[in-house]
C-alpha positions in Angstrom: 0.1 -0.2 0.0 2.8 2.2 -0.4 3.9 4.9 -3.5 -0.3 5.8 -3.7 -1.8 2.5 -4.5 -5.4 2.5 -3.6 -6.5 -0.6 -1.4 -8.5 -3.1 -3.8 -12.2 -2.2 -3.7 -11.6 1.9 -2.4 -11.8 2.8 -5.6 -15.7 1.6 -6.0 -16.7 3.4 -3.3 -14.9 7.6 -4.6 -12.7 7.1 -1.4 -9.4 8.7 -1.5 -8.2 8.4 2.3 -8.7 4.7 1.7 -4.7 4.3 1.8 -4.5 6.4 5.2 -6.5 3.8 6.8 -3.2 2.2 7.2 -1.8 4.5 9.2 -4.9 3.8 11.6 -3.6 0.8 12.4 -1.3 1.1 14.7 -4.1 3.4 16.2 -7.0 1.6 16.5 -5.1 -0.9 19.0 -3.3 1.5 20.7 -7.0 3.4 21.5 -8.9 -0.1 22.5 -6.2 -0.8 24.6 -6.6 2.8 25.8 -9.5 2.4 26.9 -8.5 -0.9 28.6 -6.1 0.9 30.7 -9.3 3.6 31.5 -11.6 0.7 32.7 -9.3 -0.8 34.8 -7.8 2.3 36.3 -10.8 4.9 36.6 -13.8 2.9 35.2 -17.2 4.4 34.0 -18.3 4.1 37.8 -16.6 7.6 38.2 -14.2 5.6 41.2 -10.8 6.5 41.5 -8.8 3.6 40.8 -5.2 2.7 41.4 -3.3 5.4 39.1 -6.0 7.5 38.0 -5.8 10.8 36.1 -7.8 13.8 36.8 -10.7 14.6 34.0 -9.9 17.3 32.0 -12.7 20.2 32.1 -15.7 19.2 30.0 -15.8 20.7 26.3 -19.1 21.1 24.5 -20.5 17.9 23.7 -19.3 16.4 20.1 -21.5 16.8 17.4 -23.0 14.0 15.8 -26.1 11.7 17.4 -28.3 8.6 17.4 -28.6 6.0 14.5 -30.5 3.1 13.7 -28.8 0.2 11.7 -29.7 -3.4 11.2 -28.2 -6.7 12.9 -28.5 -10.5 12.6 -31.0 -9.9 15.6 -32.5 -6.6 14.6 -32.6 -3.2 14.9 -29.8 -1.6 16.9 -29.7 1.9 17.7 -26.4 3.9 19.3 -29.0 5.3 22.2 -29.2 1.2 23.2 -25.9 1.1 24.2 -25.9 4.7 26.9 -23.7 4.5 29.5 -21.3 2.1 27.9 -17.8 2.6 26.2 -18.6 1.8 22.6 -15.9 0.6 20.2 -17.0 1.8 16.8 -15.4 0.2 13.7 -16.0 0.6 10.3 -15.3 -1.4 7.1 -16.8 -4.2 5.1 -17.0 -8.1 5.7 -14.8 -8.6 2.3 -11.7 -6.4 3.6 -9.1 -8.2 3.1 -6.5 -6.6 5.8 -6.9 -3.8 7.5 -10.9 -4.5 8.7 -9.5 -8.4 10.2 -6.5 -6.8 11.6 -8.2 -4.2 13.4 -10.5 -6.4 14.7 -8.1 -9.0 16.1 -6.1 -6.5 17.5 -9.6 -5.4 19.3 -10.6 -9.0 20.6 -6.6 -9.7 21.9 -7.5 -6.2 23.5 -11.2 -7.3 25.1 -9.7 -10.7 26.3 -7.8 -8.9 28.8 -10.9 -7.4 30.4 -12.8 -9.0 33.2 -16.1 -9.4 33.2 -17.8 -6.4 34.8 -15.0 -4.6 32.8 -15.9 -6.3 29.6 -19.9 -5.8 30.5 -18.8 -1.7 30.2 -17.7 -2.1 26.8 -19.3 -2.6 23.6 -17.8 -3.2 20.0 -19.8 -2.7 16.9 -18.3 -3.0 13.4 -20.5 -0.8 10.6 -20.5 -1.6 7.1 -19.3 1.0 4.7 -20.8 -1.3 1.8 -24.5 -2.3 2.9 -25.4 -3.2 -0.8 -23.1 -6.5 -0.4 -22.7 -6.6 3.4 -26.4 -8.1 4.5 -26.6 -8.9 8.1 -26.1 -12.5 7.7 -22.8 -11.9 6.6 -21.8 -8.9 9.0 -22.6 -11.2 12.0 -20.6 -13.9 10.5 -17.6 -11.8 9.6 -17.9 -10.1 13.4 -18.0 -14.1 15.0 -14.4 -15.0 13.8 -13.6 -12.0 16.4 -14.6 -11.2 19.5 -18.3 -12.7 20.9 -19.7 -8.9 21.8 -18.9 -7.7 18.4 -22.0 -6.7 17.1 -22.1 -6.5 12.8 -24.4 -3.6 11.7 -25.9 -2.7 8.0 -27.9 -0.1 6.6 -28.0 2.8 5.1 
């Protein structure tokens, strides 16, 4: 993926940033391990843990909002996971390298959490190719990784 080549499948989506996705390959595991560290040292309960770091003052809430997509088990909305840390991944089920690598690193990090910590995290994998990624295909794809992953598709 060097020398300005585009990843297979990127051109058909019109994405110019596909090559940059490889840069994120190192960031995804770092972010997931960061969440695991935060859960272990601070947690969502607001209690002080070992080595807890003072939280910065709150800025304006991030823009964006709720969404509803489809999983094998029915509609899934972001608000369904209020109070949890949501690990949100975007990709497609026929992705040859980046998606499986990122999900494998994330699975490794999720496997370091104990049962209580894991209950506070919800990993989601959202298809950027809803025409080819059916709910069944997404469910099958995420089943190769951590059992907590939910595969989502829709428009």
